[in-house]
N, C-alpha and C positions, 0 to 999 in steps of 0.2 A: 503807416498803413502796412498791414500784414501782407506777406507775399501772396497768399491765396486770394486776398481781396484785390490786389493789384492785377493778378493774372485774370481774375473774373472780369474786372473793369476793362482790361485790354481786350479780352475776348469779345465782350458785347460792343465795344467800340469798333472793332474790326467787322463784326456782324452788321452793325448799323451802316458802316461805310459801304460794304458790298451790297447790302439791301438797297441802299440809295442808288448805287450804280446799276444794279439789276433792274430797278424801277425805271431808270432813264433808258435802259436798253429796250424794255418791254413797252413803255408808254406810247411810242409811235404806232404800234400795232394793237393798241387797246381796243379799238372799234371792231376789227375783224375777229379778234379773240373772244370778245364778249358776245358777238352775234353767233359765233360758233358754239359757245357755251349755251346760249338760248336755244338754238336748234337741237343741240345734243340733249338738253333736258326735255324738250317737247317730243322728240322722236325716240328717246331711249327705250320706252316700252315696246315700240316696234322693233328696235334692234334686239331686245331681249327675246322677243317671240321668234324673230328670224334666226337667232343664234341657236335655238333649240332644234331647228331643222337643218341649218347649214353646218353648224358645229365647228366653224372656223371663224375666229374673231375678225380677221382681216377681210374675208369675203363678205361677211355679214355687214361690217362697217361700210365697205365699198358699195354694197347694194343699197343701203339706207341713204348714203350720200347721193347716189344716182337718183333715187326716188325724190329726195329733196331738190336736187337740181331740176328735175322735170317739173316739179311743183312750183319752183321759183322762176326759172328762166322764161317759160312760156306765159302763164297767166299774169305773173307779177309785172313782167315787162310790158305786156299789153295794157294792163290796168294803170301802170305808172304813166305811160304815154297818153292814155285817154284822160287820166287825172290832170296832167299838165295842160293839155289842150282845153279841157273843160274849165279848169281854174282860170285860164286866160279869158275864155268866153264869159265866165261868170262875172269877172271884173268888168269886162266891156259892156255886158248887159246891164249891170247895176249902175255903171256910170252913165250909160245912155238913158236909163229910166230916171236917174237923178237930174240930168240936164233937162229932160222933157217934162219933169214934174210928175211923172207917173208914179214914181216911188213915194212921193209925198202924198199923193191921193190914196194909194193903197194903205199907207200907214196912218192916214187920218180918217178915223171912223167916228161918225156922229151918233153916239149912243148916250142916253140919259145918265147911266151909271158912271160912265167915264167922266162926264162933265161934273157930276157930283163928287167924284173922287178928286178931280183937279181942284175943285173949290175947297175941299177939306185940306188938301196938301198945300194950298196956296199960302197958308199962314206959316208954314215951315220952309217951303221952297217954291220958287217961281216956276211952274210947269212950262211956261213959254220958253224957258232956256233949254228944255229937253227936246232936242231935235232928233227925232227917231230916224229920219231918213239918212242923216249924217252918221248916226251910230251904226245903222245897218250897213251903209256903204263902207265905213271904216272896218267893221268886223269882217266883211267879205274880202276887203283889200288885204288885211293882215293874214287871214287864213290862206289866201291865194299866194301872197308874197312868200310864205314859208315853202309852199310847193315849188314855186318858180325858182327860189334861191337854191333849193336842193337840186333842181334840174340844171341850173347854171353851173353848180359845182361839178355835177357829173359830166357836163359837156366840156368844161375847161380842164377838168382833171380826169379825163376818160381813162388814160393809162393807169393812173394811180387807183381809180375805182376798180378797174379790171384786176389789177394786182391784189388789191384788198379782197376782192371776191374769191380769187384763187387761194389766197391765204386762209380765208374763212373755211373753204371746203377742205383744204389740207389739214387745218387745225381740227375741224369737226371730225374728220376721219380718225384722228388719233384720240380725240375725246371719246368716241364710241369704243375704239379698240382698247384703249388703256384706261377707260373711265373707272373700272373696278379697282385697278392698281392705284390710281390717284386717290380714290376714296379710302383705300386701305392705309396708304401712307398718312393721310390726314387723321384717320382714326388713331394711329399709333402715336401721333404727336399731341393728341388731346389728353390733358391731364386728368382723366377720370377712369374709374373701373370699366372694364370691358362691357359689362351689361348696360351701364348708363351711357357709354359712348354709342352703343348700338341703337338704343332708344332715341338718343339725341339726334343722330344722323338720319334715322328713319323719320323723325318728326320734321327735320329741316327739309328733307326730300318731299314730304307730303305738303308742307307749306308752299314750297316753290312750285310744285306741280299744280296744286290747287289754285295758286295765283295765276299761273300761266294758262291752264286749261279753263278755269272759271272766269278769267278776265279777258285775255287776248282772244281765245278761240270764240267765246260767246260774243265778244264785241265784233269780231269779223263776220260772224253769222248775221248779227243785227244790221251791220253796215251793208252787207250784200242784199239782205231782204229790203232794207230801206231804199237802196239805190234802185232795185228792181221795181219797187212800188212807185217811185218817182218816174221811172221810165214808162210804166204802164199808163199812168195818168197824164203823161206828156209834160212833166216838169223838166225844164232845161238843166243840163249838166248833172244827170243822175249819178254818174261815177264820182264826181266831185262831192256831191251832197252825201252819197253813201259813205265815202271816206271820212267826212266830217262826223257823221253819225257813229261810225265805228270808233273813231277817236274818243268821242264824248261818252260812248257806252263803256269804255274801259274805266273811266273815272267814277268812283263811288259818289252817290248822292246827285250825280248828273246823269244824263242819258240821251238817247236818240230823240226823246220827246221835245227837246229844245229846238230841234230842226223840223220834225214832221208836224207838230201842232201849229206853229206859225205858218208853215206852208199850207196846211189845210185851211186855216183862217183866211189867208190871202186869196186862196182859190174861191172860197165862199164869198168874200167881199167882191171879187172880180166877176161874180155871177155864175161860177162853176160849182153849184151847190152839191151836186152828186159827187163830183171828184173830191171836193174839199171834205165832205163828210166821210167819204171812203178812205181818204188819207188818214184822218184822225182816228176813225174806228179801227182800221187795219193796223195802224201804228200802235194804238192802245191795247187792242185785244190779241194781237199776234206778235208784233216786233218786240214790244216791251215785255211781253210774257215769256219770251225766249229765255230771259234771265232766270225766271222762276222754274222753267221746265227743264232746260238743258243743263244749266249750271249744277243742280244737285246730282244729275246723272254723271257729269264729268268729274266731279270732285267727291263722289260718294266714298265715304270712309276716310277722307283726308281732312286734315286740320286746316281751316281757312284763316287767313289773316284778318284781324279786326278791320272793319271798313274805314274807320277814322285813320288808323295807321297806314292803310293802303292808299287812302286819298292823299295824305301828305307825302308819302314815299313816291307816288306817281308825279305829283306836282313838283316836288323837289328834284326828282330825277330828270324831268323834262328841262327844268331850269339849269341843271348842272351838265347834263349829257345830251340835251336835244332829244331827237326822236328815239334814240337808244334808251333814254331814261324811262320810257313807258314800261319796259320790262326790267331794265337794270335797277331802277329805284326800288321796286318791291323785292327784288332778289337781295339787294344790299340790306334792306330792312329785315328780311327774313333771317339772313346770316347774322346780323347784329343782335337780333332778339335771341337767336340760338346761342350766340357767344355769351350773352348775359345769363342764359340758363346754365351754360357750362360753368361760368364763374360762380353762380349761386350754388351749384352742386359741389364745386371744389371747396367752398366755404362750409357747406352743410352736407356732408356725404350721406347723412341719414335721410335726406330728402329724396323722394322718388318722383319721377316725372309722371304727371297725370296722363290718363288715357287721351284726353283732349286738352290741347294747349289753349291758354287764354290770350295767345299772341294775336 
């Protein structure tokens, strides 16, 4: 082996060892760092606007962090407590309905077309084995257990949760203040001409912001509207159901209709025809249309991620990171696709990035 080859191999070995050690140092604080990055991306446009007036990076970053604190500590704490209480109430209500047989009566509808469908399906599958009330109860229990488990973790690890929250704010402050410097360093490490690097990073920023604003923000709006609708018509646990609708609205090809349509049908079956029709109509004409009206405004001029890739990145992110995966999954997918584009450009320098990405 030539001396230069040996030195190169030794250098990369040392780099790999210290990279692993650095990973082991950082991984305990992975969650607060990632949440800090998420909020920094969401509120960075506000920071940039504020910086033009304040003209001091530290002060602008501090003000934005205080704004985020006000937005998080008050409303989110209240909603989380209400969500936990309503999740427990929802489980208790569904179990009571199951024991009394009310749930079975609500889910058992005697309609000719249903009987005809069952008859056609009987040659492939025995419909009698499909117990809808058990399925509904299990679905509620699983959704509620997730909320309760997160609450249990917060209660039993209150000091750790508070420490992580402080770390998130502290990290977020420096992400705002030093964000431009971090991006500049990353650009210098990218093996592409300066012009291509600029377009690549701009495209990555657009994809992440489009995913965050077009996904998370729109889903939150739909969840709030859905919970408010349930509150108006008198459906129990509106905060819980609003949170479920917000979660489902983030996932492509799924949406809040999975909650409000069955809720409207159950109200109609129970004799509340006006409320049931109102839930279905308002949900279909207003809540579900938020995605078509607000999303284009929020992501105007930005490159959106392909819905299929977004779907798998969210589902995979949830499986790998839990709740954090809702936003972390799409961010990782966006970075990965951008890295592939960088690799493509390094192999074919003559290639130019299109105005709109097909990611």
